[in-house]
C-alpha positions in Angstrom: -42.9 -150.6 -60.0 -40.5 -147.8 -59.6 -38.5 -147.5 -63.0 -35.4 -146.5 -61.1 -35.8 -149.0 -58.1 -36.6 -152.1 -60.2 -33.4 -152.0 -62.3 -30.6 -154.0 -60.8 -27.2 -152.6 -60.0 -24.4 -154.6 -61.8 -21.4 -155.3 -59.5 -18.1 -154.7 -61.3 -15.0 -157.0 -60.7 -13.4 -156.3 -57.3 -16.5 -154.8 -55.5 -17.7 -156.5 -52.5 -21.1 -155.9 -50.9 -22.0 -156.9 -47.3 -25.5 -156.7 -45.9 -25.7 -156.7 -42.0 -28.8 -157.9 -40.2 -29.8 -154.3 -39.3 -30.0 -153.2 -43.1 -26.5 -151.6 -43.0 -25.0 -152.0 -46.5 -21.2 -151.9 -46.9 -19.7 -151.5 -50.3 -16.0 -151.9 -50.6 -13.7 -151.6 -53.6 -10.3 -150.3 -54.8 -11.1 -146.7 -53.9 -12.4 -147.3 -50.4 -15.4 -148.4 -48.3 -18.7 -146.8 -48.0 -21.6 -147.5 -45.6 -25.4 -146.8 -46.0 -28.2 -147.6 -43.6 -31.3 -148.7 -45.6 -34.9 -148.4 -44.4 -36.2 -151.7 -42.9 -39.1 -151.9 -45.2 -36.8 -152.2 -48.3 -35.1 -155.5 -48.8 -31.8 -155.7 -50.4 -30.3 -158.9 -51.9 -27.2 -159.7 -53.8 -27.6 -162.4 -56.5 -25.6 -163.2 -59.6 -23.3 -160.2 -59.3 -26.2 -157.8 -58.9 -27.9 -155.8 -56.2 -31.7 -156.1 -56.2 -34.0 -153.9 -54.2 -37.6 -154.8 -53.4 -40.4 -152.9 -51.6 -43.3 -154.5 -49.7 -46.2 -152.4 -51.0 -47.3 -149.8 -53.7 -47.5 -147.0 -51.1 -46.2 -143.7 -52.1 -43.6 -143.7 -49.3 -42.3 -147.2 -50.3 -42.1 -146.2 -54.0 -40.0 -143.2 -53.1 -37.7 -145.1 -50.8 -37.2 -147.8 -53.4 -35.9 -145.4 -56.0 -33.9 -143.4 -53.4 -31.9 -146.3 -52.0 -31.3 -147.8 -55.5 -29.8 -144.5 -56.6 -27.7 -144.3 -53.4 -26.3 -147.8 -53.7 -25.6 -147.3 -57.4 -23.6 -144.1 -56.5 -21.7 -146.1 -53.8 -20.8 -148.8 -56.3 -19.6 -146.2 -58.9 -17.8 -144.3 -56.2 -15.6 -147.3 -55.0 -14.7 -148.2 -58.6 -14.4 -144.9 -60.4 -14.8 -142.1 -57.9 -16.4 -138.7 -58.3 -14.5 -135.6 -59.4 -15.8 -132.0 -59.2 -13.9 -129.1 -60.6 -14.5 -125.5 -59.6 -13.1 -122.3 -61.2 -12.4 -118.9 -59.4 -13.3 -116.1 -61.8 -12.2 -112.6 -60.6 -9.1 -110.5 -60.5 -6.7 -111.6 -57.7 -8.8 -114.8 -56.8 -6.4 -117.5 -55.8 -6.6 -121.1 -54.5 -3.7 -123.0 -52.8 -3.7 -126.5 -51.4 -1.6 -127.3 -48.4 -2.4 -131.0 -47.7 -6.0 -131.0 -46.6 -6.1 -127.3 -46.1 -7.5 -125.1 -48.9 -6.5 -121.5 -48.7 -8.7 -119.2 -50.8 -8.4 -115.5 -51.6 -11.8 -114.4 -52.9 -11.6 -110.6 -52.7 -12.2 -110.3 -49.0 -9.9 -108.5 -46.6 -8.7 -111.9 -45.2 -7.9 -115.4 -46.6 -10.3 -118.2 -46.1 -8.9 -121.4 -44.9 -11.1 -124.6 -45.3 -10.0 -127.9 -43.7 -11.3 -130.7 -46.0 -12.2 -134.2 -44.9 -9.4 -136.8 -45.3 -11.4 -138.8 -47.8 -11.2 -136.0 -50.4 -8.2 -135.7 -52.6 -7.5 -132.0 -53.4 -5.6 -130.5 -56.2 -5.3 -126.9 -57.3 -4.1 -125.6 -60.7 -3.0 -122.1 -61.4 -1.9 -121.3 -65.0 -0.9 -118.0 -66.4 -3.7 -116.4 -68.3 -6.4 -118.8 -67.0 -8.6 -118.8 -63.9 -7.4 -120.9 -60.9 -9.1 -124.3 -60.7 -9.9 -126.5 -57.7 -10.3 -130.2 -58.4 -11.7 -132.5 -55.7 -11.9 -136.4 -56.1 -13.6 -138.7 -53.6 -15.4 -142.0 -53.6 -18.4 -140.5 -51.7 -20.5 -138.5 -54.1 -22.6 -136.8 -51.3 -19.4 -135.7 -49.4 -17.6 -134.2 -52.4 -20.8 -132.4 -53.6 -21.4 -131.0 -50.1 -17.8 -129.6 -49.9 -18.1 -128.2 -53.4 -21.3 -126.5 -52.5 -19.7 -125.0 -49.3 -16.8 -123.6 -51.4 -19.2 -122.1 -53.9 -21.2 -120.5 -51.1 -18.2 -118.4 -50.0 -18.5 -116.3 -53.1 -21.4 -117.2 -55.5 -21.0 -116.1 -59.1 -22.7 -112.7 -59.6 -24.8 -112.0 -62.7 -23.2 -108.8 -64.0 -19.5 -109.6 -64.4 -19.7 -113.3 -63.5 -17.1 -113.0 -60.7 -17.1 -115.8 -58.0 -16.7 -119.6 -57.6 -18.3 -121.6 -60.3 -18.3 -125.2 -61.4 -16.3 -125.9 -64.6 -18.7 -125.8 -67.5 -21.4 -124.0 -65.6 -23.2 -121.3 -67.5 -24.0 -118.2 -65.6 -27.0 -116.1 -66.7 -25.7 -112.6 -67.4 -27.7 -109.4 -66.9 -27.2 -106.1 -68.7 -25.7 -103.4 -66.8 -27.1 -100.0 -66.3 -28.4 -98.4 -69.4 -26.9 -95.0 -70.4 -29.2 -92.0 -69.9 -30.4 -90.8 -73.2 
């Protein structure tokens, strides 16, 4: 069996799981409600405060789906209880980030400001301290959504390898290259 797929998902206090007849799983908790459609071959059951997934055969496709849906459901349970947070840092002279409600205004060294409208599920916070790089903090119950938005922000100005300027995740190590060698 799949090592990931066979392990049960423990349901914390206050998390409610509903399974519709068309294999639509709904997980609701204190931070919101998430939905996930599960392949009809995978059976999902809630027993003794745990979510259990089973696959019909040992086919490679069924093994892959077994682990995939177990991970997706575990992320949903974690999301509605704790939530997911991604922090990004703007490295570069004059780079700024400002939050106006769900609008994120970025100055990334281009001739114009970039304004992104974020989905309403994401809580946005920007921090600008003197002497430190501006930081963007996003919190959401949906891991996939917050990761996708963070990847979009990072794609606007990826960190470059010579000076390290750009949008990077907090704690991310950038591989640095040596500059041009002096002629000798």
